[in-house]
TIFIGU-104485 format. One record per atom (N, C-alpha, C, CB): residue in three letters; x, y, z. Coordinates in steps of 0.05 Angstrom, whole numbers, plus 5000, padded with zeros to 4 digits. Glycine has a CB too. Layout:
alaXYZ/...
// end
This chain:
met283470130617/met281270020601/met280269760614/met282069970572/ser277669740619/ser276469500631/ser273969430616/ser275969540661/gln273269180617/gln270869090603/gln268369140620/gln271068790597/lys266169150607/lys263569190620/lys262968940637/lys261369240600/pro262068980662/pro261368750679/pro259368570665/pro260368840706/leu259468310672/leu257668120660/leu254768170669/leu258467840668/gly252868140650/gly250068140658/gly249267860666/gly248368240634/trp246567830670/trp245667570679/trp245967350658/trp242667590687/leu245867420633/leu246367220612/leu249167100614/leu245867330584/gly251167280618/gly253867190622/gly254267020646/gly255767430622/ile252967100668/ile253166940693/ile251966660688/ile251667080716/leu249666650674/leu248466390668/leu250266220651/leu245766430655/arg251666350633/arg253566200616/arg255866080633/arg254766380594/phe256766230653/phe258766120671/phe257565890687/phe259866340690/gly254965920694/gly253565710708/gly253465450692/gly250765790715/leu253365470665/leu253365230649/leu255965080652/leu252965310619/ile258165220656/ile260765090659/ile260864950686/ile263065300656/gln259965090707/gln259964960733/gln258164730734/gln259165170755/met255864740720/met254064520717/met255364280704/met251564600702/ser256964340683/ser258464130669/ser260463990687/ser259764240645/ile261864140704/ile263764020722/ile262263830741/ile265264240738/gly260063930753/gly258563760771/gly257463520758/gly256363920783/ser256463550733/ser255263320719/ser257263100713/ser253963420693/ala259663190706/ala261762990701/ala262762850726/ala264163120687/val263163000747/val264262890772/val262262710786/val265163110790/val259662770784/val257662620799/val257562320790/val254962740796/leu258262270766/leu258261990756/leu260361830772/leu258861980726/thr262561960779/thr264661810793/thr263961760822/thr267361960791/thr262461950834/thr261861920863/thr259361770868/thr261662200875/ser257661730848/ser255161590852/ser255061340835/ser252761770846/thr254861370809/thr254461140792/thr256760940793/thr254161230763/leu259261030788/leu261460850788/leu261960730816/leu264060990779/asn261360890837/asn261560790864/asn259760560868/asn260961020884/arg257260590860/arg255260370864/arg256060120848/arg252560470856/val256960160823/val257659930806/val259959770819/val258360020778/met261959910829/met264259770841/met263359610865/met266359970849/val261659730882/val260859590907/val258759380902/val259859800927/val256759430886/val254459250883/val254959050860/val251859410878/glu255159150836/glu255458960813/glu258058810814/glu255259120787/leu260258940822/leu262858800822/leu263658690849/leu264958990813/ala262058740870/ala262558640897/ala265358700907/ala262158340897/leu266258950901/leu268859040911/leu268559180938/leu270259230890/pro270659200954/pro270459340979/pro269659630976/pro273159320995/ala268059730994/ala267160010992/ala269460200995/ala265060061014/met271660111007/met273860291011/met275260360984/met275860171030/leu274860190964/leu276160240938/leu275160500925/leu275760010919/pro272560530921/pro271660780910/pro272161010928/pro268660770904/gly272160960955/gly272761170974/gly275661270970/gly272361081002/ala277461080967/ala280261160962/ala280661300936/ala282060910964/leu279161220915/leu279461350889/leu278461630890/leu277861190868/val276161670903/val275161950907/val277162110923/val272361950920/gly278461980943/gly280462120958/gly282762220941/gly281561940980/leu283462060920/leu285562150902/leu284662400886/leu286261920882/his282162400879/his281062640865/his281362890882/his278062590859/tyr280962860908/tyr281363100926/tyr284263150931/tyr279863050952/ala285962940934/ala288762980941/ala290263140920/ala290062710944/ile289563100894/ile291063240874/ile290263540872/ile290563110847/gln288163620887/gln287363900888/gln289564070900/gln284763930904/ile291563950913/ile293764100924/ile295264250902/ile295663920940/leu294964160877/leu296364290855/leu294764520843/leu296864080833/arg292464590855/arg290964810844/arg292565070842/arg288464860862/pro294265140862/pro295765390859/pro297465390833/pro297565430883/arg298565160826/arg300265140802/arg298565190777/arg301664870800/trp296165080776/trp294465130753/trp293565420752/trp292064940754/gly292965530775/gly292265820775/gly294565990766/gly291365900802/tyr296965920775/tyr299366070767/tyr299766060737/tyr301865960781/gly299165830725/gly299465800696/gly297565990681/gly298765520688/ser295166030691/ser293366230678/ser294266510684/ser290566180688/asp295566560707/asp296666830712/asp298866900692/asp297766840741/val300666710687/val302866760669/val301866790640/val304866530671/gly300066620632/gly299066640605/gly297266890600/gly297466400598/gly296066990622/gly294467230619/gly291567180611/gly295667410600/arg290866930606/arg288066860598/arg287166620613/arg287866820568/arg284566610619/arg283366390634/arg281966180616/arg281366490655/thr281066280593/thr279466110575/thr280965850567/thr278866260550/pro283465860559/pro284865600552/pro284865410575/pro287665660542/trp285165500600/trp285265330623/trp282465210629/trp286265470647/ile280365370624/ile277665260629/ile277065050608/ile275665500627/ile277565100583/ile277064910562/ile278864660565/ile277365030534/gly281464710569/gly283264490572/gly282664320596/gly286064590573/gly282064460618/gly281364310643/gly278964130639/gly280864500665/met276864240625/met274464080620/met275163840602/met272264250608/met276863880582/met277663660565/met279063430581/met279463750542/val280763510599/val282063320617/val280063180635/val284263450634/leu278163340646/leu276163230664/leu274463010650/leu274463450675/val273363080627/val271562890614/val273162650604/val270063020590/thr275662690596/thr277262460589/thr277662270613/thr280062550578/gly278162390636/gly278462230660/gly275962080667/gly279362400683/val273662200663/val271062080670/val270661830652/val268762280667/val271161860626/val270761640608/val272761420614/val271161730578/leu275261490621/leu277261290629/leu276361140654/leu279961420633/ala275161290673/ala274161170698/ala271960960692/ala273161380717/ala270261020673/ala268160830665/ala269360590652/ala266060960646/cys271360630635/cys272760400622/cys274160230643/cys274860500601/ala275360370663/ala276760220684/ala274860050700/ala278260420702/thr272460170706/thr270460020721/thr269559770706/thr268060200727/gly269159800680/gly268359570663/gly270659360662/gly267759660635/leu273159460661/leu275459280660/leu275759120686/leu277959440655/met274859230709/met275159090734/met273658830734/met274159270757/gly271558810718/gly270058560717/gly271558330705/gly267558610701/thr273558380688/thr275158170676/thr278058160685/thr275058200646/asp279158390691/asp281958410700/asp282058610722/asp283958480677/arg281758520747/arg281458710769/arg283958880773/arg280958550795/thr286258770771/thr288758920776/thr289059140755/thr291158740775/ala288759070730/ala288959270708/ala286859490711/ala288859140681/gly284359400718/gly282259590721/gly282759790744/gly279659450727/ile283759700766/ile284359880788/ile286660070781/ile285159720814/ala288659960767/ala290960130759/ala289960360741/ala293059970745/leu288260290721/leu287160490703/leu285360690719/leu285560360681/ala283860590739/ala282160760754/ala283760970770/ala280360590773/val286060880781/val287761070796/val288561300777/val290260930807/phe289461230753/phe290261440734/phe287861620727/phe291461320709/ala285561490722/ala283161630714/ala282261830735/ala280861440708/phe282261750761/phe281261930782/phe283262160787/phe280861780807/leu285862110783/leu287762330785/leu287262520762/leu290662220783/thr286662420738/thr285962590716/thr283462750721/thr285662420690/ile281462630733/ile278962770739/ile279563000758/ile276962580752/gly281162950779/gly281763160798/gly283363390785/gly283363050821/ala285263320768/ala286763520754/ala285063690736/ala289063390738/gly283363570721/gly281563720703/gly279663900717/gly280063530685/ala278363790738/ala276463950753/ala277864180767/ala274963770774/gly280164140778/gly281664350791/gly282564570772/gly284064240806/ala283664490749/ala284564690730/ala282264860719/ala286064550707/cys280064720712/cys277764860701/cys276465030722/cys275764660689/gly275964920746/gly274465060766/gly275965300777/gly273864880789/thr278665280780/thr280165510790/thr279965750772/thr283065430794/ser280565710746/ser280465930727/ser277666040724/ser281565850701/leu275665860725/leu272865950723/leu272166150745/leu270965710723/leu272966080770/leu272266260793/leu273766520790/leu273066120819/val276266520781/val277766770778/val276366940757/val280666710769/leu275666830734/leu274366980713/leu271667080722/leu274066820688/leu270166930737/leu267667020747/leu267967250766/leu266166790762/ala269967240783/ala270467460802/ala271267710788/ala272667380822/ile272867680766/ile273767920751/ile271568050736/ile276067840732/arg269767890725/arg267768000706/arg265068070719/arg267367810685/val264567990744/val261968040756/val262068290774/val261067800773/asp260068460771/asp259968700787/asp259668630817/asp257568880779/glu260868790834/glu260968730863/glu258268690875/glu262468950877/arg256268840867/arg253668820879/arg252168570871/arg251969060871/lys253068440849/lys251768190840/lys253267940849/lys251568190810/arg255367980865/arg257167760870/arg255767530885/arg259567850886/ala254167600906/ala252867390922/ala250767240904/ala251467510946/ala249267390889/ala247267270872/ala248567100850/ala245467480859/ala250867200840/ala252267050819/ala253366790830/ala254567210807/ala254466800854/ala255566560867/ala253266350872/ala256966620893/thr251066450881/thr248766280886/thr247766150860/thr246466430900/thr247466310840/thr246466220814/thr248266000803/thr246266450794/val250866050803/val252765860792/val252765590807/val255665970791/trp252665610834/trp252665370850/trp250065220849/trp253365440879/leu247765360847/leu245265230844/leu245065090817/leu242965420847/met246265200797/met246265070771/met247964820772/met247365260749/met250164830788/met251764590791/met250164370805/met254364650807/ile248664440826/ile247064250841/ile244964130822/ile245764380865/ala243764300805/ala241764210786/ala243064010767/ala240564440771/gly245464070758/gly246863880741/gly247363610754/gly249564000732/leu248063620780/leu248463370794/leu245963210795/leu249363430823/ala243763340802/ala241163190805/ala240263080778/ala239063380817/val240263250757/val239163170731/val240962940719/val239063410712/thr243562970721/thr245362770709/thr244962500723/thr248262860711/ala244962510750/ala244662260765/ala241962120758/ala244862310795/ser239862280755/ser237262170750/ser237062060721/ser235062380754/val237762220702/val237462140674/val239461920667/val237962380655/ala241961950675/ala243961740669/ala243061470681/ala246761820679/gly241861480706/gly241061240719/gly238961090703/gly239961300746/gln237161230689/gln235061100673/gln236160960649/gln233061310664/phe238361070637/phe239460950614/phe241460720620/phe240861160597/leu242160690645/leu244060480653/leu242760210657/leu245460560678/asp240160200658/asp238759940661/asp237859820634/asp236359970680/pro238359570629/pro239759380646/pro242859430644/pro239159090638/tyr244159390667/tyr247059460668/tyr248759270651/tyr247959460696/ser250659400638/ser252859250625/ser255159440623/ser251959140596/pro257659340622/pro259959520620/pro259859700596/pro262559360620/gly258959580573/gly258759740549/gly256759970552/gly257959570526/arg254459910564/arg252460120568/arg253560340587/arg249860000580/leu254960260608/leu256160460626/leu258060640612/leu257660310649/ile259760530595/ile261660700580/ile260260880560/ile263760520565/ala258160780547/ala256660940528/ala255261170541/ala254560770513/val253961120564/val252561340578/val254561540588/val250861220602/thr256761450599/thr258761640609/thr259961810586/thr261061480622/gly260361680563/gly261361830540/gly259362050531/gly261861650517/cys256761990532/cys254762190525/cys254762420544/cys251962060524/val254962360570/val255062580590/val257562750586/val255062460619/ala259762620581/ala262262760576/ala262062950552/ala264662570572/ala260862850530/ala260563010506/ala258763250511/ala259462850483/ile256563210526/ile254763430532/ile256163640550/ile252163320546/ala257663540570/ala259063730588/ala261063890572/ala260463570610/met262563770554/met264463920538/met263164130520/met266163730521/thr260864050508/thr259364230491/thr258364470507/thr257064090477/leu257164420530/leu256164640546/leu258364830556/leu254664530571/thr260764720561/thr262964880569/thr263865070546/thr265364710577/leu263964970522/leu264665130499/leu262565350495/leu264964960474/ile260065280498/ile257965480495/ile258165700517/ile255165350496/gly258765600542/gly258965790564/gly261265980562/gly259065640589/ile263565890553/ile265966060554/ile266566210529/ile268365890561/trp265466120507/trp266266230481/trp265766540479/trp264766090458/gly267866690477/gly267666980473/gly267167140498/gly265567040454/val266867010522/val266267160546/val268667310557/val265266960568/glu270967180556/glu273367320567/glu274267550550/glu275667120570/gly274067520524/gly274867740507/gly277867770504/gly273668000516/arg278767960489/arg281568000484/arg282868180504/arg281968110456/thr281368320521/thr282568510539/thr282568420568/thr281068770538/asp281968160573/asp281868060600/asp284567950609/asp279767840602/arg286668040596/arg289367950604/arg290068080631/arg291468010583/ile291867960645/ile292568060671/ile293768330670/ile294367870686/ala295468370650/ala296868630648/ala294968830633/ala299468600633/asp296069070628/asp294469260613/asp293969150585/asp295969530612/pro291669230573/pro290969120547/pro292669250525/pro287969170541/arg295169160523/arg296969260502/arg297269040481/arg299669340515/ser299269080465/ser299668880444/ser300568620456/ser301768980424/pro300068390443/pro300768130455/pro303768100460/pro299767910438/leu305368210442/leu308268160444/leu309468260470/leu309668280421/pro308968520478/pro310168610503/pro309068450527/pro309468900507/gln306568360525/gln305468210548/gln306867940551/gln302468160544/lys307367810528/lys308667550530/lys311567590541/lys308767420503/thr312867800532/thr315567850542/thr315567900572/thr316768090528/glu313568050582/glu313368100610/glu312867850626/glu311168310616/ala311167670615/ala310467430629/ala312967250632/ala308367270614/lys314767260612/lys317067090613/lys318967190635/lys318567090587/lys318867450641/lys320667570661/lys319467540689/lys321267850655/gly317067440691/gly315767420717/gly317067210735/gly312867360714/pro316367220760/pro317567020779/pro316566740774/pro316967100808/gly318066550783/gly317166270781/gly314866210799/gly319466090786/phe313865970797/phe311465890812/phe311865910842/phe310665610804/phe314065800852/phe314465800881/phe314866080892/phe316865630888/ala316066260876/ala316366540884/ala313566670885/ala318266690866/ala311966610865/ala309266720864/ala307566620888/ala307866660838/leu307866360894/leu306366250916/leu307266370943/leu306765940917/arg309866410946/arg310866550970/arg309766830972/arg313966560970/asp309566970949/asp308467240950/asp305567230960/asp308467360921/val304067040951/val301267030959/val301066950988/val299666830941/trp302666750997/trp302566661024/trp303466881044/trp304266411028/ser305167061034/ser306167281051/ser303967491056/ser308567421039/glu301867491040/glu299667681044/glu297867581067/glu297967711018/ser297667741088/ser296267641111/ser293367581105/ser296367851133/ser292067731088/ser289267681082/ser288967421067/ser288067911066/ser290667361048/ser290567121032/ser291166871050/ser292467121009/arg293166901067/arg293866681085/arg291666621105/arg296466741100/arg290566831117/arg288366781136/arg285866681123/arg287767041150/phe285366771098/phe282966661085/phe283366371078/phe282366821059/ala285766291071/ala286366001065/ala285865841090/ala289265971055/leu286665941113/leu286265791138/leu283265781145/leu287765931162/phe281866001139/phe278966001144/phe277565801126/phe277766281138/val278365791100/val277165591082/val277665311091/val278265631053/phe280165251099/phe280764981108/phe279164901132/phe283764961114/val279065061153/val277764991177/val274764971173/val278265201199/ser273565161159/ser270665151155/ser269764921137/ser269765421142/met271264871116/met270564651098/met271064381111/met272164671072/phe273064361128/phe273564121143/phe271064051160/phe276064141160/ala270164261175/ala267764221192/ala265264161175/ala267264471209/tyr265164291152/tyr262764261134/tyr262663971123/tyr262964461111/ser264963861115/ser264863601103/ser264963371124/ser267263561085/ala265863431148/ala266063221169/ala263263111177/ala267463331193/gln261163261172/gln258563181181/gln257163001159/gln256763421186/asp258263011134/asp256862881112/asp256362581116/asp258362921087/leu258462441124/leu258362151125/leu257362041152/leu261062041120/ile256862211171/ile255962111197/ile253162191204/ile257862201218/leu251862371190/leu249262461197/leu247162241195/leu248362701180/glu247062101172/glu245061891169/glu245661651188/glu245061791140/pro248161561191/pro248561351211/pro247761431239/pro251461271211/phe248261691245/phe247361791272/phe244361771275/phe248362091275/ala242861851254/ala239961841255/ala238961551259/ala238761961230/gly240361361245/gly239461091248/gly240260971275/gly240660931226/thr242661031285/thr243660911310/thr242261031334/thr246660951312/val242161301335/val241161431359/val238161461359/val242461711362/phe236961511336/phe234061561335/phe232561331323/phe233561811319/gly233961121315/gly232560881304/gly231160931278/gly230660781324/met232061121262/met230761171237/met231360951217/met231661441226/thr229460891199/thr229860701178/thr231660841156/thr227160601166/pro232760681137/pro234260801115/pro232661021100/pro235160591096/gly230060961096/gly228461161082/gly228161421098/gly225761051076/glu227761391124/glu227361621141/glu229961781144/glu226461541169/ser232261651146/ser234761791147/ser235461931121/ser237061611155/thr234661811099/thr235061941073/thr233362191071/thr234361741050/gln230862171081/gln229162411081/gln230362631098/gln226362341091/leu231562551120/leu232962741138/leu235162881123/leu233962611163/ser236762731108/ser238862841092/ser237763031071/ser240562621079/gly235462951059/gly234263131039/gly233263391052/gly231862981026/leu232363371077/leu231463611091/leu233863801095/leu230263541118/gln236163691101/gln238563851104/gln239263991078/gln240963681114/his239263841056/his239863961030/his237864171022/his240063741009/gly235364131030/gly233364341025/gly234064591041/gly230564251032/gly234964561065/gly235864791081/gly238264931068/gly236564711109/val240164781057/val242464901043/val241465071020/val244364681033/phe239564971005/phe238465130983/phe237265390992/phe236364960967/ile235665381013/ile234465621024/ile236565821034/ile232465551047/gly238565711048/gly240665891058/gly242166031036/gly242665731075/met242665891014/met244066010992/met242366230979/met244665800970/val239866170975/val238066370963/val237766610981/val235366250957/met237666571007/met237366781027/met239666981025/met237066671055/val242066881024/val244367051022/val244467200996/val246966891026/ala243667070974/ala243667200948/ala241667430949/ala242867000926/leu239267390960/leu237267600961/leu238067830979/leu234567490969/phe238667771004/phe239267981023/phe242068101019/phe239067871051/gly243767951006/gly246468061002/gly246768250979/gly248367840998/ser244968230959/ser245268400936/ser242668490923/ser246968260915/val240768310918/val238468380903/val236568560918/val236968140894/ile235868480943/ile233968630959/ile235368860974/ile232568450979/ala237368800989/ala238468991007/ala240669170995/ala239568861031/arg241869090973/arg244069230961/arg246269280981/arg243069500950/gly246669080998/gly248869091017/gly248169201044/gly251069251006/arg245669311048/arg244969431074/arg244569221096/arg242469601070/tyr244168971088/tyr243668761108/tyr246268621115/tyr241668571098/gly248468751111/gly250968631120/gly252868551097/gly250468401137/ser255368551103/ser257368471083/ser257568171080/ser260068591091/met259068081060/met259567801057/met261067691081/met260967741031/arg262867851093/arg264267761117/arg262267711139/arg266367961125/ala260367891143/ala258367851164/ala256767601160/ala256568091166/trp255967551135/trp254467311128/trp256067061133/trp253367321100/ala258667071125/ala260466841129/ala260766771159/ala263166881116/val261266981174/val261566941203/val258966841216/val262567201217/gly256766971208/gly254166891219/gly253466611211/gly252067081209/gly254066531186/gly253466261178/gly255166051194/gly254066221148/cys257666121199/cys259365941215/cys258265911244/cys262266041216/ile257566131256/ile256566121284/ile253865981285/ile256266411295/ala252166031266/ala249565891266/ala249965591261/ala247766011244/ser251865521244/ser252465231240/ser253465111265/ser254565201217/ala255065261280/ala256165151306/ala253865101325/ala258165351318/phe251965291328/phe249765251347/phe248065011338/phe248065511348/ala247564981312/ala245964761303/ala247364491309/ala245464781273/leu249964481306/leu251464241312/leu251564191342/leu254364261301/phe251764401358/phe251564361387/phe248864241395/phe252064621402/ala246764341382/ala244064231388/ala243863941380/ala241964401373/ile244963871356/ile244863591347/ile246563421366/ile245863571318/ser248763531376/ser250463381394/ser248963311420/ser252963541401/ala247263491428/ala245663441453/ala243163271448/ala244963701466/ala242563221423/ala240063081416/ala239762811429/ala239763051386/gly241962661430/gly241862391442/gly240962391471/gly244462261439/ser241562601486/ser240862621514/ser237862661518/ser242362851527/phe236562771498/phe233662831500/phe231962601489/phe232963081485/gly233162441471/gly231662211460/gly229762291438/gly230262081482/pro227762131433/pro225862171410/pro224362441412/pro223961951409/ala224162551436/ala222762801439/ala224263041426/ala222262861468/phe226763011421/phe228363231410/phe227563281381/phe231363171411/pro227163531373/pro226363591345/pro228663581326/pro225063881344/ile229563341320/ile231963301304/ile231663411276/ile232663001303/gln229163391265/gln228763491238/gln229263801237/gln225963431229/thr228263941258/thr228564231258/thr231564301261/thr227064351282/ala233064161277/ala235864211281/ala237464161255/ala236964051304/val236863951241/val238263881217/val237564081195/val237563591207/phe235064161193/phe234264371174/phe235664631179/phe231164411174/ala235864711205/ala237264951212/ala240264931205/ala236965011242/leu241364701209/leu244164651201/leu244564691171/leu245164371209/gly242664591155/gly242764631126/gly242564921118/gly240564471113/val240765071130/val240465351124/val243065501131/val238165481139/ala244165451154/ala246665581162/ala248965501144/ala247365511191/asn249165251137/asn251265161118/asn250965291091/asn251164861115/gly248565311081/gly248165441055/gly248865731055/gly245265411046/ala248165871077/ala248866161079/ala251866191081/ala247466281104/phe253166031097/phe256066051100/phe257465991074/phe256965861122/ala256565781059/ala257865691035/ala257865911014/ala256665441024/val255566031009/val255366240989/val256866490997/val252366310983/ala256766561023/ala258266791033/ala261266741030/ala257566841062/ala262166501035/ala264966431031/ala265766461002/ala265566151041/ile264066360984/ile264666390955/ile264766680947/ile262666230938/gly262766830956/gly262667120950/gly265067260961/gly260167240960/ser265867190985/ser268267300997/ser270767240981/ser268667201026/met270966990972/met273166910955/met273367070930/met272966610949/met271067110917/met270967270892/met271767560897/met268167250880/gly270967670921/gly271667940927/gly274567990934/gly269868040949/leu275767790946/leu278467810956/leu280667740936/leu278867650981/val279867600915/val281867480897/val283567690883/val280567310877/arg282567930879/arg284068140865/arg285468330884/arg282268290847/glu285368280910/glu286668450929/glu289368330936/glu284968480955/gly291468490932/gly294168390937/gly295868440912/gly294068090944/arg297968300910/arg299868340887/arg298468270861/arg302268160890/glu299068430841/glu297868390814/glu298968130802/glu298468630796/lys297468030783/lys298267790768/lys298467550786/lys300867830753/arg296967540808/arg296967320826/arg294167210831/arg298267390853/glu292267300814/glu289467220819/glu289166910818/glu287667350799/gly290266790797/gly289966500794/gly291366350816/gly290966420767/thr293766440823/thr295366310844/thr293866330871/thr298166430847/arg292766570876/arg291266620901/arg288766440902/arg290466910903/met287266430881/met284866270880/met285565970882/met283166320855/gly287765900869/gly288665620870/gly289465540899/gly291065580852/met290765720914/met291465660941/met288965610958/met293165880953/trp286865770954/trp284465730969/trp282965480960/trp282565980966/gly283165420934/gly281865180924/gly283264930934/gly281965180894/ala285964950937/ala287464720948/ala286564680977/ala290464770946/ala286364890992/ala285464871020/ala282664741022/ala285465151034/gln280964821004/gln278264701004/gln278264410996/gln276464860984/gly279764340975/gly279864060967/gly281063870988/gly281464040941/ile283263961000/ile284463801021/ile282663771045/ile287163921030/ala281363991052/ala279463981075/ala277163791070/ala278464261081/phe276063801045/phe273863621039/phe274763321040/phe272763681011/gly277163271029/gly278063001029/gly278562891057/gly280562971013/leu279763061074/leu280362981102/leu277962981120/leu282463161113/gly276163181116/gly273963211134/gly272062971135/gly272363451125/gly271162881112/gly269362651111/gly270662401123/gly268562591083/phe273262361117/phe274562131127/phe275062151157/phe277262091113/met275962381167/met276562411195/met274062411212/met278162661200/gly271862491201/gly269362481216/gly268562201223/gly267062611200/thr268862021204/thr268261741209/thr270261611228/thr268061581183/val272861681224/val274961571242/val274461661271/val277761661233/ala273661921274/ala273262021301/ala270861881314/ala272662321300/val268761831299/val266461681311/val267261401320/val264161671291/asp268761261303/asp269560991310/asp271460991334/asp270960861286/ser273261191335/ser275261201357/ser273861251384/ser277361411351/val272161461384/val270761521409/val268861301417/val269161791406/arg267561171398/arg265760951404/arg267360721416/arg264260861378/phe269660661405/phe271360441416/phe272260511444/phe273760391398/ala272960761449/ala273960841475/ala271760851497/ala275461101474/ser269360941488/ser267260981508/ser265260751509/ser265761241502/gly265060601487/gly263160391486/gly260360481481/gly263260231510/ser259960751476/ser257260861473/ser257161011446/ser256661051496/pro255360921427/pro255161061402/pro253961341406/pro253360911383/glu252161381425/glu251061641430/glu253261841438/glu248861631452/thr255061751456/thr257261921465/thr259161981441/thr258861781487/ala259661781424/ala261461821401/ala260362041382/ala261861561386/tyr257862011375/tyr256662211357/tyr256462481370/tyr253862121347/ala255762491395/ala255562751409/ala258262891410/ala254462711438/ala260362741415/ala263062861417/ala263962971389/ala265062651427/val263462811368/val264362901342/val262763141332/val264062671322/phe260163141336/phe258563381328/phe259463621344/phe255563321332/ala260063591369/ala260963811385/ala263663921375/ala261163731415/ile265463741368/ile268063831357/ile267663981331/ile269863581352/glu265863891314/glu265264031289/glu264164311295/glu263263871272/gly262464331316/gly261464591323/gly263664781332/gly259364561345/ile265564671347/ile267864841356/ile269464931332/ile269664681376/leu269864751313/leu271364831289/leu269965051273/leu271664591270/phe267265051273/phe265765261260/phe266165531275/phe262765191258/val266265511302/val266765761317/val269565871310/val266565701348/leu271465691309/leu274165771301/leu274165891273/leu276165531302/ala272665771255/ala272565881227/ala271366161227/ala270865691209/gly269266201243/gly268166471245/gly270166671256/gly265766471263/tyr271766601275/tyr273866771285/tyr275866831264/tyr275166641310/leu276666631248/leu278666681227/leu277466861205/leu279466411214/ala274866831200/ala273667011180/ala273767301189/ala270766931175/leu273367351215/leu273567621225/leu276267741222/leu272667621254/arg278367571222/arg281067671222/arg282167721194/arg282867471236/val280667641174/val281567691147/val281467991141/val279867531126/thr283668101133/thr283768391127/thr284968431100/thr285468541148/gln284668681090/gln285868751064/gln287669001068/gln283568811044/arg289269041048/arg291069271049/arg289669521039/arg293569211033/val287269501030/val285769731021/val283869811042/val284369680994/arg282670041039/arg280970151060/arg278170021060/arg280670451057/lys277169951037/lys274469841036/lys274469571050/lys273469821008/glu272069491058/glu271769241073/glu272469001055/glu268869211082/ala273668801068/ala274868581053/ala272868431036/ala276168381072/phe270568361047/phe268568201032/phe266068351025/phe267967951048/gly265868601032/gly263368741031/gly262368801003/gly263568991045/phe259768841001/phe258468940977/phe257669230983/phe255968760969/arg259069420973/arg258369700978/arg257769820951/arg260669850993/ala255469950949/ala254670070924/ala256670280916/ala251870190927/gly257370290890/gly259170490880/gly262070410882/gly258770740895/thr262670170893/thr265470080894/thr265769840877/thr266370030922/ser268269780870/ser268769540853/ser271369410861/ser268769620823/ala271269150861/ala273769010868/ala275869050848/ala273168710872/ser275169130824/ser277069170803/ser278269450803/ser275869110776/ser277469620821/ser278469890822/ser281069920836/ser276470070834/thr281969720850/thr284469740864/thr286769630847/thr284369590890/
// end
């Protein structure tokens, strides 16, 4: 017995939850970051280190996913994770306000708050992706992934814009009040999005009476045994490596693109910001392109999710190689075109990777969906945390050794391109134990049929 796949209304409801995650987290990476550096005159490395803690704790995602596997339901983890997340966000705002009067106590509270934020986002996001993968029809998977992520991006943009208007004139009390309102709205939207969607039959085991299921869960293996089971699956292990390498390369460019534009091309802050906006516009187009050609228009005839993931990685590599060579050509080089192409390739790769993740999560040992998704989520979180930091370290190191900023940026962009080539190779090597294609969308098949 299986439930009917989710329609578009159900997918949009899941999008509300992802939007809520993004809306809550963006306050910590933008608003609180700015207040610490500008209003409180604290070193920029402080918010950077705090955000790093948010990513570092993502290593526990497999444990949270395992918890939902054992319990047999994802809804409590989604609701509970969001409660932890919004609590952490409010605590982070309180900590920022406290830094103005007691810096040591404020920083100590901020450390706890950002760890809480990472834990809540990881627990909620892991189970949300698993439930989305289980309940969405295979042919809608690319479009569903795009819809959910675009809703998250919309949440980021709207929250940052609206919250910013209510923060002026700034005061610690106003910051805490605005953050509390955002947290309450995020929690409400999450309850609206998840309520009744999972149903009573979405347990990992057969839909039998609750008592035998609980007894079976108690007899299941412990967390480390479950994690070893998942790691022993060649497809899961290779996909984790693919996620880590690709996301490392993806995030390594974030913090160096605008400084590169200013240093090498002499762009003003406004011009470099516009260049970054052009890249994000390309990401949007790339996501929509995969959604349309992957499921709505082509019904899978324009290639599998694996093909899109590999193609997105290779296209990202070529765009980065072009940007790496830009300094040699000078102002005549069409940097805007190259950056836009990079955004399109990144967007295509990102949605294909998410669609691939949703397609692969149920392949392998049963009752390991949450653990499997958690392992991939941990790889993504660690890669994001390391990628942005290591990109800046690499630029500084090469610049110190060569004495040339153009050489430094060229070398780092080239290395990122090589990493994307490696990621494409790893994506090709991901296999499944079943006959159907690992990431493909094939009409008439379902990931839940195995």
